[in-house]
MIPA-572713 format. One record per residue (C-alpha): x, y negated, z; residue number from 1; residue in one letter. Coordinates in steps of 0.001 Angstrom, whole numbers, plus 500000, padded with zeros to 6 digits. Layout:
// MIPA-572713
      X      Y      Z   k r
      X      Y      Z NUM a
...
// end
This chain:
// MIPA-572713
      X      Y      Z   k r
 785987 938588 519062   1 n
 785904 941671 521557   2 v
 785405 945039 520648   3 p
 781812 946483 520589   4 a
 780598 948943 523119   5 a
 780652 951708 520651   6 q
 784546 951445 520331   7 n
 784926 951190 524203   8 v
 784814 954657 525360   9 v
 786507 956612 528025  10 p
 790171 957557 526967  11 g
 790466 954486 524519  12 a
 793652 952476 524978  13 p
 792613 948776 525673  14 v
 793785 945311 526784  15 s
 791811 943744 529531  16 i
 791716 940751 531482  17 v
 791269 941222 535344  18 l
 788906 939158 537192  19 k
 791738 937352 539008  20 v
 793361 936457 535776  21 d
 790225 935078 533908  22 q
 791483 931457 534303  23 p
 794795 932236 532685  24 t
 793751 934910 530106  25 g
 796628 937011 531187  26 r
 795885 940496 529703  27 q
 796917 944093 531058  28 v
 797020 947418 529176  29 q
 795706 950905 530043  30 g
 793315 953630 529304  31 i
 789734 953365 529969  32 v
 788400 955897 532490  33 g
 784979 954557 533167  34 e
 782703 952121 531149  35 v
 781055 949656 533617  36 l
 778851 947445 531030  37 t
 775672 948843 529312  38 n
 775837 947547 525602  39 g
 777840 944742 524271  40 n
 779036 941476 526346  41 h
 780262 938250 524799  42 p
 783247 938098 527076  43 h
 783944 941861 526899  44 g
 782801 945245 528034  45 i
 783752 945618 531597  46 k
 785546 949007 532261  47 v
 787539 950726 535126  48 r
 791051 951848 533909  49 l
 792225 955260 534833  50 r
 794737 953497 537225  51 d
 791835 951784 538975  52 g
 791994 948373 537493  53 r
 788712 946654 536519  54 v
 788453 943926 533917  55 g
 786715 943017 530568  56 r
 788192 944553 527308  57 v
 789675 941978 524973  58 q
 791098 944214 522339  59 q
 791866 947905 521362  60 l
 795672 948592 521456  61 v
 797744 951727 520431  62 d
 797837 954546 522885  63 e
 801572 954363 523470  64 a
 801341 950816 524667  65 t
 798401 951457 526982  66 a
 800243 954420 528433  67 r
 803448 952688 529055  68 a
 801755 949744 530370  69 a
 799914 951947 532955  70 s
 803023 954237 533817  71 e
 803183 954503 537730  72 g
 800110 952341 538393  73 l
 797819 955185 539680  74 q
 795509 954452 542533  75 n
 795408 950745 542035  76 l
 792436 948549 543348  77 g
 790119 947019 540869  78 r
 792345 943844 540561  79 n
 795548 945804 540493  80 g
 796095 945590 544236  81 d
 797782 948503 545729  82 p
 795059 950957 547155  83 g
 795614 953872 549278  84 r
 798922 955735 548587  85 k
 801012 958475 549594  86 k
 803253 957507 552986  87 a
 806641 955980 552115  88 q
 809989 957058 553571  89 t
 811632 954426 555784  90 s
 814131 953957 553286  91 e
 811392 953201 550626  92 e
 809656 950783 552961  93 t
 812987 948903 553839  94 n
 813851 948718 549879  95 d
 810267 947104 549344  96 l
 810108 944920 552225  97 s
 813394 943197 550906  98 e
 812148 942867 547441  99 a
 808413 941971 548016 100 t
 805961 940170 550117 101 e
 802748 941900 551133 102 t
 799280 940481 550188 103 t
 796143 941135 552335 104 p
 793711 943353 550631 105 s
 789992 944008 551327 106 l
 789075 947140 553266 107 p
 788194 950165 551323 108 l
 784913 951817 551669 109 v
 783813 955321 550452 110 i
 780744 956039 548653 111 c
 778230 957486 551255 112 p
 776307 959386 548449 113 v
 779014 961303 546833 114 c
 782049 960862 548968 115 g
 784365 960542 546186 116 s
 784483 956947 544909 117 f
 786438 954444 546755 118 e
 786803 950458 546637 119 g
 785778 947338 548253 120 d
 782328 946917 549501 121 e
 781038 945385 546266 122 a
 782606 947883 543916 123 a
 780996 950757 546203 124 v
 777608 949067 546201 125 a
 777610 948818 542343 126 f
 778765 952554 542103 127 h
 776022 953651 544688 128 v
 773409 952106 542277 129 d
 774692 954358 539610 130 t
 773441 957245 541543 131 h
 769715 956179 541467 132 f
// end
């Protein structure tokens, strides 16, 4: 049982399943930034969280949980991949390279209509359709 469309609004604290996590059902929490599905959907309303991740809403959660889960996750891509972010100092880069491996990401595209939306080619194509 997923929440109905009238309960999934911008600013709502939710738990979503990212597309890459659909096989496992792993959920992440955050605050809805934009509702991407019109009406109800049997697998959950698709939303973009304020931090940039996109997924289907599985349940509403309390605001403290959602805010804590999305702390420090600003400017992420739709599947939680890092997007563009501020340049790191060489010390930060060295710390990160020792602790993590990098994963390839899709090239970012900017909306040719408004110039403010950024995402992979599929996300921008979907976004452009919303202008018309």
